[in-house]
C-alpha positions in Angstrom: -28.4 19.7 -80.0 -25.7 17.4 -81.3 -24.1 14.7 -79.1 -20.6 13.2 -79.3 -20.0 9.5 -79.7 -17.3 8.0 -77.6 -15.9 5.3 -79.8 -13.3 3.9 -77.5 -15.3 3.7 -74.2 -16.6 0.2 -74.8 -13.3 -1.4 -76.0 -12.0 -3.9 -73.5 -9.0 -2.8 -71.4 -6.6 -5.1 -73.2 -7.4 -3.5 -76.5 -7.8 0.1 -75.3 -4.2 1.1 -74.9 -3.5 4.8 -75.3 -2.2 5.8 -78.6 0.8 7.9 -77.5 1.9 8.5 -81.0 -1.2 10.6 -81.9 -1.7 12.7 -78.8 1.4 12.5 -76.7 4.9 13.5 -77.9 7.4 10.7 -77.1 10.2 12.3 -75.1 13.6 10.9 -74.1 15.8 12.5 -71.5 19.5 12.7 -72.4 20.3 10.9 -69.1 17.9 8.0 -69.5 20.3 5.8 -71.4 22.9 6.3 -68.8 20.4 5.7 -65.9 19.3 2.4 -67.5 22.8 1.3 -68.2 23.7 1.8 -64.5 20.8 -0.3 -63.2 21.7 -3.8 -62.1 20.0 -7.0 -63.0 18.0 -6.8 -59.8 16.3 -3.6 -61.0 15.5 -5.1 -64.3 14.0 -8.2 -62.6 11.9 -5.9 -60.5 10.6 -4.1 -63.6 9.7 -7.3 -65.3 7.9 -8.5 -62.2 6.0 -5.1 -62.2 4.9 -5.6 -65.8 3.5 -9.1 -65.1 1.7 -8.1 -61.8 -2.0 -7.3 -61.7 -2.9 -3.8 -62.7 -5.5 -1.7 -60.9 -8.7 -0.5 -62.5 -10.7 2.0 -60.5 -14.4 2.7 -61.2 -16.9 4.8 -59.4 -20.7 5.1 -60.0 -23.3 7.6 -58.8 -20.9 9.1 -56.4 -22.2 11.8 -54.0 -20.3 13.7 -51.4 -21.9 16.2 -49.0 -20.3 18.3 -46.1 -21.8 19.2 -42.8 -22.7 22.9 -42.6 -23.7 22.8 -38.9 -27.2 24.1 -38.2 -27.7 24.8 -41.8 -27.7 21.1 -42.6 -25.5 19.6 -45.4 -24.2 20.8 -48.7 -23.7 18.6 -51.8 -20.1 18.9 -53.1 -20.2 16.1 -55.7 -23.4 15.1 -57.4 -23.8 11.7 -59.0 -20.4 11.3 -60.7 -19.5 8.2 -62.7 -16.2 7.4 -64.3 -13.2 5.1 -64.4 -9.4 5.1 -64.4 -7.5 2.5 -66.5 -3.9 1.3 -66.2 -1.4 3.0 -68.5 -3.7 6.1 -68.8 -3.7 9.5 -67.2 -7.1 10.9 -66.2 -7.2 14.6 -65.6 -9.9 16.2 -63.4 -10.4 19.8 -64.4 -12.8 22.6 -63.5 -13.0 26.1 -61.9 -12.1 26.7 -58.3 -14.5 25.2 -55.9 -16.0 22.7 -58.5 -15.0 19.6 -56.4 -11.7 18.5 -58.1 -9.8 17.9 -54.9 -12.9 16.4 -53.2 -13.3 13.9 -56.0 -9.6 13.0 -55.7 -9.8 12.7 -51.9 -13.0 10.6 -52.2 -11.4 8.1 -54.6 -8.3 8.0 -52.4 -10.2 7.5 -49.2 -9.0 10.8 -47.7 -12.3 12.6 -47.1 -12.5 14.6 -43.9 -14.5 13.6 -40.9 -17.2 16.2 -41.6 -18.1 14.8 -45.0 -20.5 12.0 -46.0 -20.0 9.9 -49.1 -22.4 7.6 -50.9 -22.1 5.7 -54.1 -20.0 2.8 -55.4 -16.2 2.7 -55.7 -14.8 -0.5 -57.0 -11.2 -1.7 -57.2 -10.8 -4.3 -60.0 -14.6 -4.8 -59.9 -14.8 -5.4 -56.1 -15.3 -3.5 -52.9 -11.9 -3.9 -51.3 -9.1 -2.0 -49.8 -5.7 -1.6 -51.3 -2.7 -3.1 -49.6 0.1 -0.8 -48.5 2.2 0.4 -51.5 -0.5 -0.3 -54.1 -1.5 3.3 -54.3 0.1 6.7 -53.6 -1.1 10.3 -53.1 0.9 13.4 -53.9 -0.6 16.4 -52.3 -0.8 19.9 -53.7 1.7 21.4 -51.1 5.2 20.0 -50.9 5.7 19.1 -47.2 9.4 18.2 -47.2 12.3 18.6 -44.7 14.0 21.6 -46.2 17.4 20.9 -44.6 17.8 17.5 -46.4 19.2 17.1 -49.9 17.2 15.5 -52.7 19.3 12.3 -52.3 18.8 12.2 -48.5 15.1 12.9 -48.6 14.4 10.0 -51.1 16.9 7.6 -49.5 15.4 8.0 -46.0 11.9 7.5 -47.5 13.1 4.4 -49.3 14.5 3.0 -46.0 11.2 3.7 -44.3 8.8 2.5 -47.0 10.6 -0.5 -48.4 10.6 -3.8 -46.5 13.5 -5.3 -44.6 13.7 -8.1 -47.1 15.4 -5.7 -49.4 19.0 -4.9 -48.6 20.3 -1.4 -47.9 22.0 -1.4 -51.3 18.8 -2.4 -53.1 16.9 0.3 -51.4 19.6 2.8 -52.3 19.5 1.6 -55.9 15.7 1.9 -56.0 15.9 5.5 -54.6 18.5 6.7 -57.1 16.7 5.0 -60.0 13.5 6.8 -58.9 15.4 10.1 -58.7 16.6 9.6 -62.3 13.1 8.7 -63.4 11.9 12.2 -62.4 15.0 13.9 -64.0 16.5 15.0 -60.7 20.0 13.5 -61.1 21.6 17.0 -61.5 20.0 18.2 -58.2 20.7 15.1 -56.1 23.1 16.8 -53.7 21.2 20.1 -53.5 19.2 20.9 -50.4 15.5 21.1 -50.8 15.7 24.5 -49.2 13.3 26.8 -47.4 13.5 29.7 -44.9 17.1 30.9 -44.7 18.4 28.3 -47.2 18.0 28.6 -51.0 17.4 25.2 -52.5 15.8 23.6 -55.5 13.0 25.1 -57.6 9.3 24.6 -57.1 9.0 22.2 -60.0 11.9 20.1 -58.6 10.2 20.1 -55.2 7.1 18.7 -56.8 9.1 16.0 -58.5 10.8 15.1 -55.2 7.3 14.7 -53.6 6.4 12.4 -56.5 9.7 10.4 -56.1 8.9 9.7 -52.5 5.5 8.4 -53.2 6.4 6.1 -56.2 9.2 4.3 -54.4 6.9 1.4 -53.7 5.9 1.2 -57.4 2.2 1.9 -56.8 -0.3 0.8 -59.4 -2.6 3.7 -58.6 -1.2 7.3 -58.4 -3.2 10.3 -57.2 -1.9 13.8 -57.9 -3.5 16.9 -56.4 -2.8 19.8 -58.7 0.9 18.8 -59.3 1.5 21.9 -61.4 -0.1 24.5 -59.1 2.1 27.4 -58.5 4.6 26.5 -61.3 5.3 28.4 -64.5 4.4 26.8 -67.8 7.8 25.4 -68.4 8.0 23.7 -65.0 4.4 22.5 -65.4 5.3 20.9 -68.7 8.4 19.1 -67.4 6.6 17.8 -64.3 3.7 16.4 -66.5 6.1 15.0 -69.0 7.9 13.0 -66.3 4.6 11.8 -64.8 3.4 10.7 -68.2 6.7 8.8 -69.0 6.8 6.9 -65.7 5.3 3.7 -67.3 8.0 3.7 -69.9 10.8 4.0 -67.3 9.8 1.5 -64.6 7.4 -0.7 -66.5 4.6 -0.3 -64.1 1.2 -0.1 -65.8 -0.3 2.4 -63.3 -3.5 4.3 -63.3 -2.9 8.0 -62.8 -5.6 10.4 -61.6 -4.7 14.0 -61.3 -6.6 17.2 -60.5 -5.3 20.2 -62.4 -6.3 23.8 -62.4 -5.4 25.3 -65.7 -2.9 23.4 -67.9 -1.1 24.9 -70.9 -1.8 23.6 -74.4 1.4 21.4 -74.2 0.3 19.9 -70.9 -3.2 19.3 -72.2 -1.7 16.9 -74.8 -0.6 14.5 -72.1 -4.1 13.7 -70.9 -5.7 10.5 -72.1 -9.1 11.1 -70.5 -10.7 14.2 -69.1 -13.2 14.7 -66.3 -14.6 18.2 -66.4 -16.6 19.4 -63.4 -18.6 22.4 -62.5 -20.3 22.9 -59.2 -19.9 19.2 -58.4 -21.6 18.0 -61.6 -20.1 16.2 -64.6 -19.8 18.5 -67.6 -17.8 16.1 -69.7 -16.0 12.7 -69.2 -14.2 11.1 -72.1 -11.1 11.4 -74.3 -9.3 14.7 -73.7 -8.8 15.1 -77.4 -12.6 15.1 -78.0 -13.6 17.6 -75.4 -13.4 20.6 -77.7 -15.6 18.8 -80.3 -18.2 18.1 -77.5 -18.3 21.8 -76.6 -18.5 22.9 -80.2 -21.4 20.5 -80.9 -23.3 22.2 -78.1 -22.8 25.7 -79.4 -19.5 26.6 -77.6 -16.7 26.4 -80.3 -13.1 27.1 -79.3 -11.7 30.2 -81.0 -8.8 29.7 -83.2 -5.3 29.9 -81.6 -6.8 29.7 -78.0 -5.6 27.2 -75.4 -8.3 24.4 -75.3 -8.2 24.2 -71.5 -8.7 28.0 -71.2 -11.8 27.8 -73.4 -13.2 24.9 -71.5 -12.7 26.5 -68.1 -13.9 29.9 -69.2 -17.1 28.4 -70.5 -18.0 26.7 -67.2 -16.8 29.3 -64.8 -19.8 31.2 -63.2 -17.8 33.1 -60.6 -17.8 36.3 -62.7 -21.3 36.1 -64.1 -22.1 39.6 -63.0 -19.2 41.2 -64.8 -19.1 39.0 -67.9 -21.4 37.0 -70.1 -20.3 34.3 -72.5 -20.6 34.8 -76.3 -22.1 31.8 -77.8 -23.4 30.6 -81.2 -26.3 28.3 -80.5 -27.8 26.1 -83.2 -30.7 27.9 -84.9 -29.5 31.4 -83.7 -27.2 34.0 -85.0 -25.2 34.1 -81.8 -25.6 36.3 -78.8 -24.7 36.3 -75.1 -25.5 33.7 -72.5 -24.8 33.7 -68.7 -22.3 31.1 -67.6 -25.0 29.5 -65.4 -27.1 28.8 -68.4 -24.1 27.6 -70.4 -23.2 25.1 -67.7 -26.8 23.9 -67.6 -26.8 23.3 -71.3 -23.6 21.3 -71.2 -24.5 19.2 -68.1 -27.9 18.3 -69.6 -26.4 17.6 -72.9 -23.8 15.2 -71.4 -26.5 13.4 -69.3 -28.6 12.7 -72.4 -25.7 12.0 -74.8 -24.5 8.7 -76.1 -21.1 9.6 -74.6 -22.5 9.3 -71.1 -24.1 6.0 -72.0 -20.8 4.8 -73.3 -19.1 5.7 -70.0 -21.9 3.9 -68.0 -21.4 0.8 -70.2 -17.6 1.0 -69.8 -17.9 1.3 -66.0 -20.2 -1.8 -66.0 -17.8 -3.7 -68.3 -14.8 -2.9 -66.2 -16.6 -3.8 -63.0 -17.5 -7.2 -64.4 -14.2 -7.8 -66.3 -12.5 -11.1 -65.5 -9.3 -9.6 -64.0 -7.8 -10.9 -60.8 -9.5 -9.0 -58.0 -6.7 -9.7 -55.6 -4.3 -6.8 -55.1 -0.7 -7.7 -55.1 0.4 -8.0 -51.5 3.5 -5.9 -50.8 6.0 -7.0 -48.1 5.1 -4.0 -46.0 7.1 -1.3 -44.3 10.4 -1.5 -42.7 10.4 -3.0 -39.2 9.6 -0.9 -36.2 13.3 -1.0 -35.1 14.4 0.0 -38.6 11.9 2.9 -38.6 13.2 4.1 -35.3 16.8 4.1 -36.4 16.1 5.8 -39.7 13.8 8.4 -38.2 16.4 9.1 -35.5 19.1 9.6 -38.1 16.9 11.8 -40.3 15.8 13.9 -37.4 19.4 14.3 -36.2 20.5 15.6 -39.6 17.5 18.0 -39.7 18.3 19.3 -36.2 22.0 19.8 -36.9 21.3 21.8 -40.1 18.2 23.8 -39.0 19.6 27.0 -37.3 16.3 27.7 -35.7 16.0 24.3 -34.0 18.9 24.4 -31.5 21.7 26.6 -32.7 20.0 30.0 -32.3 18.9 28.9 -28.8 22.4 27.7 -28.0 23.7 31.2 -28.8 21.1 32.8 -26.6 21.7 30.4 -23.8 25.4 31.2 -23.9 24.6 34.9 -23.7 22.3 34.4 -20.8 24.8 32.1 -19.0 27.5 34.7 -19.3 25.1 37.4 -18.0 24.1 35.2 -15.0 27.7 34.3 -14.3 28.8 37.9 -14.1 25.7 39.2 -12.2 26.0 36.5 -9.5 29.8 36.3 -9.6 31.4 34.9 -6.4 28.6 34.3 -4.1 29.7 33.9 -0.5 28.0 32.4 2.6 26.8 35.6 4.1 23.2 36.0 5.2 22.4 38.1 2.1 23.7 35.4 -0.3 21.1 32.9 0.9 18.4 34.4 -1.3 20.9 35.2 -4.1 21.6 31.5 -4.5 17.9 30.8 -4.6 17.3 33.6 -7.1 20.0 32.3 -9.4 18.7 28.7 -9.3 15.2 29.8 -9.8 16.1 31.9 -12.8 18.0 29.0 -14.4 15.1 26.5 -13.9 12.4 28.9 -15.1 13.5 31.5 -17.6 16.4 29.6 -19.3 14.2 26.6 -19.8 11.3 28.9 -20.9 13.4 29.9 -23.9 12.9 26.4 -25.3 9.6 27.6 -26.7 11.7 29.2 -29.4 11.9 25.9 -31.1 8.2 25.7 -31.6 8.2 26.6 -35.3 10.5 23.8 -36.0 8.3 21.4 -34.0 5.3 22.5 -36.1 7.3 21.8 -39.4 8.2 18.3 -38.0 4.5 17.7 -37.2 3.5 18.7 -40.8 6.0 16.3 -42.3 4.9 13.6 -39.9 1.2 14.1 -40.6 1.7 13.9 -44.3 3.8 10.8 -44.2 1.5 9.2 -41.6 -1.5 9.8 -43.9 0.4 8.1 -46.7 1.3 5.2 -44.4 5.1 5.6 -44.5 5.7 5.0 -40.8 3.9 4.7 -37.4 3.3 7.2 -34.6 5.4 5.3 -32.0 8.4 5.2 -34.3 8.1 8.9 -35.0 7.9 9.8 -31.2 10.9 7.5 -30.5 13.0 9.0 -33.3 12.2 12.5 -32.3 13.0 11.9 -28.6 16.3 10.0 -29.3 17.6 12.6 -31.8 16.9 15.5 -29.4 18.8 14.1 -26.5 22.4 14.9 -27.7 21.4 18.5 -28.6 19.6 19.1 -25.3 22.6 17.7 -23.5 24.7 20.3 -25.3 22.3 23.1 -24.4 22.5 21.9 -20.8 26.1 21.2 -20.3 28.0 24.2 -21.8 25.6 27.0 -20.7 25.2 25.2 -17.4 28.9 25.0 -16.7 29.3 28.8 -17.6 26.5 29.6 -15.1 27.5 27.1 -12.4 31.2 27.7 -11.6 31.8 31.5 -11.7 29.1 32.3 -9.0 30.7 29.7 -6.7 28.0 27.2 -6.4 28.8 23.8 -4.8 32.2 22.9 -6.2 31.9 19.1 -6.0 31.4 17.5 -9.4 28.6 15.3 -8.2 26.7 18.4 -7.3 27.5 19.9 -10.7 26.3 16.7 -12.5 23.1 16.7 -10.6 22.6 20.4 -11.6 23.1 19.5 -15.2 20.7 16.5 -15.0 17.9 18.7 -13.5 18.6 21.4 -16.2 18.5 18.7 -18.9 15.3 17.3 -17.6 13.6 20.7 -17.6 14.6 21.4 -21.2 13.4 18.0 -22.3 10.1 18.6 -20.4 9.6 22.0 -22.1 10.3 20.4 -25.5 7.9 17.6 -24.7 5.3 20.2 -23.7 5.7 22.2 -26.9 5.4 19.0 -28.9 2.1 18.3 -27.2 1.0 21.9 -28.0 2.1 21.5 -31.6 -0.1 18.4 -32.0 -3.1 20.3 -30.7 -2.4 23.9 -32.0 -0.6 23.7 -35.3 -0.2 27.4 -35.6 3.0 29.3 -34.8 1.6 32.3 -33.0 -1.2 30.5 -31.1 1.1 27.6 -30.2 3.8 29.9 -28.7 1.2 31.9 -26.8 -0.4 28.6 -25.5 3.0 27.1 -24.5 4.1 30.3 -22.8 0.8 30.6 -20.9 1.1 27.0 -19.6 4.6 27.5 -18.5 3.7 30.9 -16.9 1.1 29.2 -14.7 3.5 26.4 -13.8 6.2 28.9 -12.7 3.7 30.9 -10.7 2.7 28.0 -8.5 6.1 26.2 -8.3 6.9 27.7 -4.9 9.4 30.6 -5.6 7.2 33.6 -6.3 4.7 32.5 -3.6 5.9 30.0 -1.0 4.2 26.6 -1.1 2.3 27.0 2.2 0.9 30.4 1.1 -0.5 29.1 -2.2 -4.3 28.8 -2.1 -5.1 25.1 -1.6 -8.1 24.8 -4.0 -6.8 24.2 -7.5 -3.6 26.1 -7.2 -1.8 23.9 -4.7 -3.9 20.8 -5.2 -3.2 19.8 -8.0 -1.4 22.6 -9.9 1.6 23.0 -7.6 2.3 19.3 -7.8 1.6 19.1 -11.6 4.2 21.8 -12.3 7.5 20.3 -13.1 9.2 23.5 -11.9 8.2 22.5 -8.4 10.5 19.5 -8.4 13.2 21.4 -10.3 13.2 24.1 -7.6 13.3 21.6 -4.8 16.0 19.4 -6.4 18.3 22.3 -7.1 17.7 23.9 -3.7 18.5 20.6 -1.9 21.6 20.1 -4.1 22.9 23.5 -3.2 21.8 24.2 0.4 22.2 20.8 2.1 25.5 20.7 3.9 26.2 24.5 3.7 26.3 26.9 6.7 25.5 30.6 6.4 26.2 33.6 8.7 23.3 34.2 11.1 23.1 37.9 10.4 22.6 40.8 12.8 19.0 40.0 13.6 19.6 36.3 14.3 20.7 34.9 17.7 22.4 32.0 16.0 26.0 32.4 14.8 25.2 30.4 11.7 22.3 28.9 9.9 22.4 25.5 8.3 21.3 24.9 4.7 18.7 22.5 6.0 17.1 25.2 8.1 17.0 27.5 5.1 15.3 24.8 3.0 12.7 24.1 5.7 12.0 27.7 7.0 12.9 30.1 4.1 11.9 28.1 1.0 9.4 25.7 2.7 11.0 22.8 0.8 9.6 19.3 1.4 12.4 17.5 3.2 10.7 14.2 3.6 12.5 12.8 0.6 15.9 13.4 -1.1 16.9 15.4 -4.1 17.2 12.2 -6.1 13.5 11.6 -5.8 12.9 15.1 -7.3 15.1 14.1 -10.2 13.3 10.8 -10.6 10.0 12.6 -10.7 11.3 14.9 -13.4 12.5 11.9 -15.5 9.2 10.2 -15.0 7.4 13.4 -16.2 9.5 13.3 -19.4 8.2 9.8 -20.0 4.6 10.9 -19.2 4.8 13.9 -21.4 6.1 11.9 -24.4 3.5 9.2 -23.9 0.9 11.9 -23.7 2.1 13.2 -27.0 1.8 9.7 -28.5 -1.6 9.2 -27.0 -2.9 12.6 -28.3 -1.8 11.8 -31.9 -3.4 8.3 -31.8 -6.6 9.5 -30.1 -7.0 12.4 -32.6 -6.8 9.9 -35.4 -9.5 7.7 -33.8 -11.8 10.4 -32.4 -12.0 12.8 -35.4 -13.8 10.5 -37.7 -16.2 9.4 -34.9 -17.0 13.0 -34.0 -17.4 14.0 -37.7 -19.8 11.0 -38.3 -21.8 11.9 -35.3 -22.2 15.5 -36.4 -23.2 14.3 -39.9 -25.9 12.0 -38.4 -27.3 14.9 -36.4 -27.4 17.2 -39.5 -28.7 14.6 -42.0 -32.2 13.7 -42.7 -33.6 10.3 -41.3 -33.7 8.7 -44.8 -30.1 9.4 -45.6 -27.4 6.9 -44.7 -23.7 6.8 -44.9 -22.5 4.2 -47.4 -18.7 4.5 -47.0 -16.8 4.5 -43.8 -13.2 5.9 -44.0 -10.4 4.3 -42.1 -8.3 7.2 -40.7 -5.2 5.2 -40.3 -5.2 3.8 -43.8 -3.0 4.6 -46.7 -4.7 6.1 -49.8 -7.8 4.1 -50.8 -7.6 2.0 -47.7 -11.3 2.4 -47.0 -14.0 0.0 -45.9 -16.9 0.0 -48.3 -20.1 -1.1 -46.6 
């Protein structure tokens, strides 16, 4: 069986520059000249500095990855892979679904999940080291973007978060707009990204926005997980064209590694090297232009006028073995049919024994020992914590103001409920019957109106998705995100509290003094903030719309039940329900504060059955509502404010704890399911940016 010689594998990096003239069509966008002309001397200086800075060469040898299957042990996902990625070249990882493309990409980028184990050698410039922030970037398959922002805003906010404070605001803006033009998005700058209820840019443009955000720091190593997935052939072509031409535009000699499902013939031309996988094994690694020759030499020629990538993937796809067998023309035979499983075995074994594989092994060894500076260029880091808080607050405020489902829909519902309450409880007097009417009104306000805040849960989940993606890429920290989310929510929650609260408060004739009204608004504001904080905690634990809403509603339902209105405090069963649930429920302090604010100082008619001519509000609080009178209403308000802080800190702690605990639990499970002679060779740092891993 013939083998294919890889003539360029052993050529030193400095001499092995890709020949774009032979395999890649040189393409110029009609806006490029204008974009370059508009750049200032600072941008040119940055590009020159990028050209002179150290490139990144990534090599991996005998790489194995296995996943825990619980009681069934472990399953090998990647099996002994070896390869490399050079600056200025695009390495494409291809194969049928489930072959390990994304796993290989995640392994190289240091993003493996906590239930996987990895062994083998991954070297950066010939050394086991982590990449500094901004040296690498990872673009995921799904575009997790804030749909309410425009393209310009999304990239500008990201630039302010990712780029250091040593750069001025004008420089950051210039970098952002230059990057937008790099990806050909200048005509869509002021168009919203779009999502539910808002039509925006196309799928291909969203993918390019995601790439824009990740290349703001001018990374030397770029990972792309199926960047053309879900796009039509034209969109796929233009996305790949822009990726391929990045080096020409910003002068950064970057290594690009991309997994791709099924490229068109035009897209296939852009690949410098190709890594073809099947069932976690290497079928081919080498120049993309020579893959067809390798298959043909092993008895699998590509039919005329067929897309090369279609032929490659069809040959090594065994998912449909029962329905279809591959027609082959093996050497020494007159042709026939062969199951895909056998075809894959022939190709894998042929590659292992070929001179091509030996050339790749030699190239990896050469690159690993090459005298290139091992130090990764140290970036200046992120924006400062204060800058992150300010930018995240601004971004979140813009998102909240534009997202109808975040606050505006709730605002309309609150107004409707407020008008309903104002008319149903219109003009309450001080008769005996009105004692409970006032309590019913206040209880409804502090329970069911605040309960409606769970309607914002889908928006919370979307915020969490964006945060988790940006956090994984190292764009900003957890504390800055929590601070920004909290500060941006305050004006909107005040609006939801003040206007519906005023409509509900004055028509029924509650205490007319404005200090009483302001206290009422403060308690209502605190309750709404607490419900939002609770739902953010739920969103961090249950990132599913339906399950999250059910969970949040269930928790609030229990709190309302034991708060002291539906069953008086002294009648609540002491084990668990009163101690501690009654005191953990924030509705308890909302009831008590509102009741004290309303009843203290009032006198009500004694009624026909009472010997007293009138009953004081203090007596009603003590005897009817069994309110704790040992402290003032301001203590209740203070407890509510303190609970807001506790809930938000809990949200922060949960996110940080999840990041720390997940890898530990996953590693423990792997140790339990692995055999005694197997060891973990790579430990992933969950807080790291791509490829920030500790190799031990």
